[in-house]
GUTORDO-93930 format. One record per residue: residue in one letter; x, y, z of N, C-alpha, C, CB in turn. Coordinates in steps of 0.05 Angstrom, whole numbers, plus 5000, padded with zeros to 4 digits. Atoms other than C-alpha are relative to their C-alpha. Last residue first. Glycine has a CB too. Layout:
! residues N
aXYZXYZXYZXYZ;...
! end
This chain:
! residues 220
i499850245018181767667782499449755016502949994989;n502650095008179068257823500149754981498550224986;k501650074976185268417864497349874991499550255017;w499250264990189568387801498349915023502949995007;s498450004975185568977774500749725009498450145023;f497250045006183468937701501749995025501050214981;l499750285008176068837718502949934994498449954976;p499650184977176369497756500449714993497850035019;l497250004991177269847688500549835025500950295006;l498350185016170469637663502849995010499950094972;n501050275004165469907714501949814986497550024985;e501550114977167470567746499349714997497450165004;q498349994975172970787699498649865023500750285007;t497850195003168970567638501849985025501750074976;w501150274997162670917661502349804998497949954979;q500850044973166571567673498949715004497850205008;q497850034982170171547607499249935028501750265000;d501149954973164171427563502249955021497449835006;i502849935001165571437488498950095027498349774989;r500449765016173071457489497250105000500949954971;f498849784984173470957546499650274985503049955006;l502049934979168770497508501050235017499449765017;s502349885013173270497447498050095020498749814980;i499249735010179570387489497650144987502249974979;l499549804980176469817529500550284989502349925017;r500949745012173569417471500550235019497049984992;s498449975024177368777491499350264985499649764981;a497449894993174368857560501750054976501449825020;l500449714994167368757531502750135007498050035023;v500449865025169568097499499750305005497549894986;t497650025016172467837564499850154974500749704994;r498149804989166568097604502650004984500649955030;a501049735008161767707559501950225010497250055010;p499449975029165967067568499150284990498649794984;r497249965005165767177644500750034971501649785013;l499549785019158267237643502950074996498550255009;e500850105026157066547675500450224978497149915000;e497850165012161066787735499449914972500649765017;r501250165021155967327751502249844985498350184980;t501350224987158867577816498749814980498050105021;r498150234997163767997776498749775015502450095014;d500450114973158168457753501649755003496949955005;c497749954984161068777690499849905029500650295000;i497850185009155768457646502450035018500750064971;d500650274990150368817686502249804993497349904990;t499549994971153669487671499449725013498350215014;f497150024996153969327597500750005030501450244986;l499150265009146469187596503049965005499349954971;p500650204980144969797638500849724993497050015006;k498649964975148970247591499249795021499550285011;l497350125001146469957525501450025027501750144979;q499950264986139170087541502849875000498049824988;g502350185000139370827523500549745016499349934972;q502749915002146071167510498049775004499550144974;l501650235010153171057531497150085002500649755016;g501150184980156571737540498549774987498250155019;q502949975000157672297490498649825020498949934972;g501149874977164972367508497050025001501150275002;a498450014976167772207440498650165022502850114995;q497949804997162272157389501549975026498750284997;p499949844975158271537373502450195001500149805024;s497649825000157671337300500250175025499950184975;e501049734997150571047306502350205001498350025025;s501649935024152470367278499050295001497649814998;f498349865020158070357330498450064974502449834993;l498849754989153270207388501550154977502049935022;i502149804997149169697349501150275009497849905019;n500849935027155369317328497850215000499049754985;m498049815010157769347400499450084971502849875002;l500549744988151169047423502150204991500049985030;t502449885012151968467375499550285010497649825006;l499349935028159168327396497650134986500949754984;v498449764999156868347468500850094972502549955018;v501849784993151267847454501650275001498649955027;r501249915025156367407419498050235005498749774985;g497949855015160367377484498950104974502449824995;s499749734988154067187522502150174986500649975030;s502349845007152566617473500250285012497449875008;d502150024980159566337480497750194993501250075029;n501650235007163866257418497949945021501849764996;i501749935022166466957426498449774989501750124977;a501949794992168966797496498250074977501550255008;r502250114984172166137477497950215006501049885026;t501550175019176166477423497749875014501849794987;f501849825016178167017473498449844980501750214986;l502049874985180766517525498150164983501250185021;d499149784984184566067478497750155012501850194983;m500049745013181165437456501450205018497150094994;g497849975018183064737480500050264984500049774981;k497349994988176464587511502150044979500549745017;e497650075016169564747484502550035017500150164975;q498650224985163864757535502649924986498249765004;t497650115013160865417512501349805018501950224993;s500850185022153665587530502449874987498450164980;s498549945024155365867599499249804979503049995005;n497750175008149965737650501350104975499049714996;k498150064978145366197689502449834992498549865021;l499750294997141566517632502349955020500749884973;s501250084974139967257645500449705004497150065000;l498249934979144767487590499049915028500650295001;l497750175002140667127538502050045023501450044973;k500850274993134367457562502349814999497749914981;a500450024971137568147563499249725009497850205008;s497449994986140368047493499649975030501450264994;i498750265003133567837466502649995015500449944969;l501650204985130368457496501249724998497150004991;f499549974972135868917471498549805017499250295009;y497250074994135868657400500550015030502050204986;d499950295000128268677400502949915005499049894973;d501250104975128269407422500249695001497250095003;q498050004980132969557364499049895027501250275004;n501250154977127769357313502049985023499149724991;e502849954996132369607257498949825023498349954974;h500449934972139769547265497250095006502050225008;t502149814994141269187201499850055030497349894989;k501549925024146768797166498050215006498749764988;q498049905019152268657218498650114974502049794992;s499249734991146868597271502250124982501149995029;t501949805009143968017232500950285007497249945012;e499849995030150167577240498150224990499349734987;y497549875007150167737315500350034970502349835011;m500249714993142767587323502650144993499350035030;w501949875019143266917286499950305005497249885001;w498549995025149366717328498350144979500749724990;s497949804998145866907393501650034974501949935023;i501249735000139566527373502250215001498250035025;e501249945026143165887352498950295000497849814993;n497949995021147665857413498950094973501449734997;s498349764996142166037462502150034979501250005028;l499349905027137165527435501950245001497550084985;v499350225017136265097497500950084973497749804998;e497950164988136465677546500949784982499049885026;m497449875002132766167502502249825011500050275016;y499250025028126965687495502850124997498050154982;e499150275004126665617571500749944971497849805009;i497250024993126566377576501049714996500550085029;p499650054972119966407539503049955006498349765010;l499750284993120266687468500449975030502449874985;q502150084981117767397462500249715008497350054987;a499949844976124067677431498049925021499750304993;v497850104983124167097382500250165026502750024984;t500750274991117267277355502249895018499649814976;k501949964978119168017352499049735011497650164991;s498749914975125467857313498050035023501350274995;f499750204979122267417260500850115027501949794991;l502250184998119567847203500049835026499949814977;k502549854998124168437208497649825005499550174975;w500049874974130067977221497450155005502450195004;l500750214982128367557159499950115029502149774999;r502850065003128368177116499149795020499449914971;t501649774992135068407142497049954999500750244983;l500149994971138267717138498250235010502750035012;s502249824993136567647064499650025030497449914987;i499349735009143367357046497950205009500250014969;r501549915024141866747087500950294993497049995005;n498250015023146766407134498650084974501149724997;s497549864993143566557201501950014976501349865023;v500449715004136666377171502550165008497650105017;v500449925028138865657161499950304997497549874989;q497550065014141865527230499850094971500749715001;f498049794994135965877262502649954985500550005030;l500949755012130965427225502150225006497350085011;s499550005029134764797242499350264987498549764987;r497049995004134764967316500750014971501349765014;w499149724995127265127317503050024994499550085029;i501349845020125464457285500950295003496949995003;h498450025025130664097327498750164978500149704992;l497449874996127364357391501749994974501649865023;e500549715002120464167366502650155003498050085021;r500649935027122963457353499650304997497549854991;e497649975016126563397420499350094971501549745000;g498150235001120263517460502350064981498649754992;k501050244986114363957477502049775000497449924986;l498450235006117064647461499149765016503050065006;p497349994990111165107468501749764992499950025031;s499749884974109765287414497949885019499650314999;i498650214984110865037344500650115027502649904986;v502050184988105665487312501249795017498249884978;k501249864978110866037300497849835014498850264991;v498850104975114665527258498850145024503050044999;a501150254991109965657199501049925027500849784980;i502849974994111466387190498949755012498450094975;i500149844976118966267195497150045009501350274995;s499250174978118465697145499850155027502849894997;k502350174994114666137096500549825024499249834976;l502149834990120266647099497549845008499250214979;p499449904973125766127093497850175012502550165000;y502249814994122665757033500450115028497349854998;r501549925024128165356998497950225006498749764987;l498149885020133165307055498550114976502049794991;c499049754989127765207108501950144980501549965026;i502149805003124464677065500950275010497549905017;e500249935029131064307058497850204996499549744983;r497849825006131964337134500050094970502749875006;w500649744989125064047144502250204994499649985030;q502149885016126463467097499450285009497549834999;n498749935025132963307133498050144981501149754986;l498449764995129163347199501550094975502049955023;f501749774995123762867175501750265003498349965024;r501149925026128762377146498350255003498449774988;i497849895016132662357211498950104973502249794996;e499449744989126262267252502250144983501049985030;w501949805009123861697207500850285009497249935012;l498749795017130161297215498150224992501149864975;p498049854985127760887275501350224984502149825010;d498449885022121360667239502150185013498250174980;n498150195012117660177283501550114976498549754992;e498650204983111960647298501849834984497949835015;p501150275001110261237253501649815018500149894971;h497850195000112061937276498949715000501850045025;h500350224981106462397255502349804998497349864997;v498050205003106663067219499849805023502850134999;k501250265004099963417223502149784999498450004975;m502050064979102164087254499049704998497650184997;l498750024973108564137214498049915021501250275007;w498250235000105063977148501349965027502150034978;d501650234997099464467163501749755001498049974977;r501150004972104465017174498349755005498450255004;i498050094981108264837111498949995028502550194999;d499649794980102164877066501949905021497350105012;
! end
């Protein structure tokens, strides 16, 4: 039983390579039994150290590259949506990537998309430290930028009509992103601004009030 194995695993003394072997074994288990691994990992709470962090990180990396993303989202999204903010902070890259990949396959459990997005957007630090990238590439490699890509997937999954306005929880999330005092959300604003024409078509008033001012030289 994977859950029992995780709970009982013990790091022997004087074996510096044990951690590497353990994580390799865990990753192999995730690849072979993703659904069982998701069920088992729910017992790893709260994060107590580097091992638990790597357990969660490896799981997200595996489930983000599975064909059965829809099924995995149905099983795991509510667990992730309820993770404490400290989990979100250390796993923001993995969670945002998994959520973005999933949003291209399914839009079920929308409340979980919105709750996870809100938590990721509340983080105070940018998740991207890469240098040498152009501005947009850096933006979409930041967790907040991937949140915007996810939300745009949800928006267009419903085939919005011209002039219908932004609906539900999308509007307050997009409005918060446009807050120029949130420097850590600059990547998210970059991605959102790249969708200016589409957003203008859907909600002209909101775009004029919130997104267009970002293009003013006075606000740069």
